N, C-alpha and C positions, 0 to 999 in steps of 0.2 A: 780194477776197483768195482766193477759191476759184475754180478752173477746172473746167469741166464736161469730161466724157470726150469725146474725138473719135475717129473711126475711125482705127485704126492708131496710136493715141497713148494711153499709160496715163493713167488718171484721177489728178488731183492733188487733194490735200486742201486744205491752207492754205499760204500763202506761207511762214510760219514753220516749218511742219512739214517741208516739203521742202527747206529750206535757203536759200531765196531772200532771207530777211531776216537771215541771219547776218552778223556782221561790223559794224565800226564805221561803214563807209560807208553801209550801209542805215539804221542807227540815226540817224546824223547827218543824212541826207537827210530822213528822216521828221520828226525834231525841228525842223530848220531850216525845212522847208516848212510844217509845222504852225504854227510861231511866226509866220511871215510872214502866213499866212492869218489867224491870230488877230488880229494887228495891223491888217490890212486890214479885217476885219469889224467891229472896234471902231470904226475910223475911219468906217465906213459907217453907224454908228448902232446896231449891236447892243449889248445890255446887257453890261456888263463882267462881272457875276456869272454863273457857269455855271448857278446854280440860281435859282429864283424867290425874290424877297425882298419883304417887305411894302411896298406903295407903288409898286412898279415896274409900269409899264403893260404890259411885254412880258416874258415868261419864255423862257429858252433851253431849257427842258425841256418846255414845254407849249404847242405841240408841240415836239419836238426841232428845233433850228435848225442852220444851218451852223456856228455858233460851237461847238456841242457836238461836231460831227464834227471840226472842226479841233483842238479841245482833245484829243480822243481820239487823233488821229494824233500830236500832240505828245507825249502821255504814252507812247504805244507807242514812239516814237523814243528818248525818255529812258530807258525801261525797257531797251531793247536796248543802249544805251550803258552802262548801269549793271550789266548782267547779269554780265559777267566778274568785276567786283569783288564783287558780291553772292554769286556762286558760291563765290569763295575765302573770303568771310566765313562762309558756312554750312557750310564744311567743318570749322570749329572746333567743339568739343563744345558749349560753352555757347550760342552763337547758334543752332546747329542744333537744340538741344533746345527753345529758346524758340520758334523758328518752328514746330516740330512741335506744341507744345502749343497755340499760337494756331490752327494749322490744324485741330486737332481740334475746336475751338469756334468755327470760322468762321461757321457759320450762326447760332448763338446770339448771337455778337457783332453780326452784321449786323442781326438782328431786334430787339435790345435797345438799341443805341447811341442811337437817336432817343428812345425812351421814357425812357431814363435822363436825356438832356439836358432833355427837357421837364419831368420830375419835379423834377430839381434846380433848374431855373429857376423852377418854380411854387412850390416850397417855400421857397426863398430870398426870393421876392417877398412872402411873407406878413409879412416883417419891416418892410415899408413903405419900404425903401431901394432906390434904383435902383443896382444894382451894376454897375460897368463890366465889359463883356465878357459879361454876361448879359442885362441889362435896358436897355442903351443901344443907340443906333443904330450900326451898323458904318460909321462915316463918317470914320475917321482911323486912322493907324498906332497911336495909343495904344489903340484898341479891340482891334486884333490882338494887341498885347502883353498886354492884360488877359485876352483869351480864352485865350492860351497859359498864363497863370497858373492858369486854371481847369482846364486839361486833366489835371493829376495827380489832382484830386479827382474829376473825371468818370471817369477810368480806374479809380480805386479802387472807386467805386460800380458801374461796369460789370463789373468783375472779380468783385465780391461777388455780383451778380445772376447772372452766368454760372456761377459755381461752385455756387450754390444750385440751379440748374436741371439740373446734370449728373446722370445716373442713377448710382446707387450700385451697387457690385459686389454681385451676387446669388449666394448659395450655397444649394444645396438638399441635402437629406439623402437618402441611399440606404441601403437595408438590406443589410447584409453580415455574415454569420456570426452571425445571431441578434440583432445590434444595429444601431445606426444610426451612420453616419459621414458627415461633411460633404464634399461634392464641390464643388470650386470651379467656378464658371461664369463665362461672359463678362460677365454682368450685363445689366441693362436689360430692355426689353420683349421682346427676341428670345428669351431663355431662358424667360421666363414664358409667352410665346405658344407656345413649342415644347412645353411641358408640357401644353397644351390640345389638342394634336393627337391624335386617337384612334389607338390602336395598330392594327397590321395585323391583318387577320382571322386567326383561329386556324386551323391546319391539323389536321383531324380524322383520326385513324387508325381504320380500320374495326375493328381489334383492340380498341379501347377505346370507340368511339362507336356500336357497333351495326351493323346491316345496312347495305349500300351505299345503299339507298333513303332511309333515315333520314339517312345521312351527307350525301347530295346535297341534301336539303331544308334541313339546318342550314347548309350552306355557302352556299346561295343566300340564306337569310335574313340571313347576316351580311355577305356581300360585295356584295349588290345590294339597297339599300334599296327601290327601286321594286318589286322582286319579292317583297317581304315579304307583301304582300296575297295574291298568288297562292299563295305558299308556305303561308299559313295555311289555305287551302282544301284542300290536298292531304292525303291520308290518310297516317298514319304507321304 
C-alpha cells in the first residue's frame, strides 16, 4: 500500500491518502477480489472462523493466515463503498455526537470488551444452566440469533465499566484577592502532573539579593543541581 521514494519522484504515503483508492470502482474491486479469495481459501481447507475457536486444529490468527489477509481486503473494500453514505450520516447532529463520544473512549472499549464478555459468561454459568449464545457451541444460525440477543446486556455492562473508568474533571483553587477561587481545569492526570512540575528558577536582583558574587552563587545553586556541591564550598 505504500511506495518508497524514487529519484525524481515524490514519495508517496499510502494509496488511500494520495487518492488511489477513492471512488466506488476501487472499493468494489477490493471487496469483490477479497470475497473471491475468501471463498477459494475456504474451499482449499482454511478454517471458516477468522479467529481461533476451541476444538479447531488450525487458527487463522496464530499465525495470521492468507484468509485473514483476504478478509482484511474485503473489509477495506466494503468500508470504501460505505464511506459516502457514512459521511452523510455523520453530518447529522445526533449520529455525529454519538460517534464522537465512542471515539473518546475507543481505547477503553477495546481493552474492556473481552473482559466484560468473559465476566458475564462466567457469572451466568454459576446458575448451572447452559444459556444459548453464551455457553453453547456456535454451530447453528440459532446460536447467532441467541448471541445477538445478548448484545444489549453486554453493551450496557461495557458502557458502565467504561464510564466508571473515565477521569473526572479536576478543579484546583488559586489564591486571588486574599481569598481562594476555583479555577476549572482540563481534568485527569495531565493537570495533576502539571502541578508537580517545579517552578522556574527565580531571578535575583542585586539591589535586593546582595553583592554580585553572592547573587552568582545562589543562581548556580538553584539552576544547576550538579553544581550545588561546588557552590557549597565557595565563600560568600
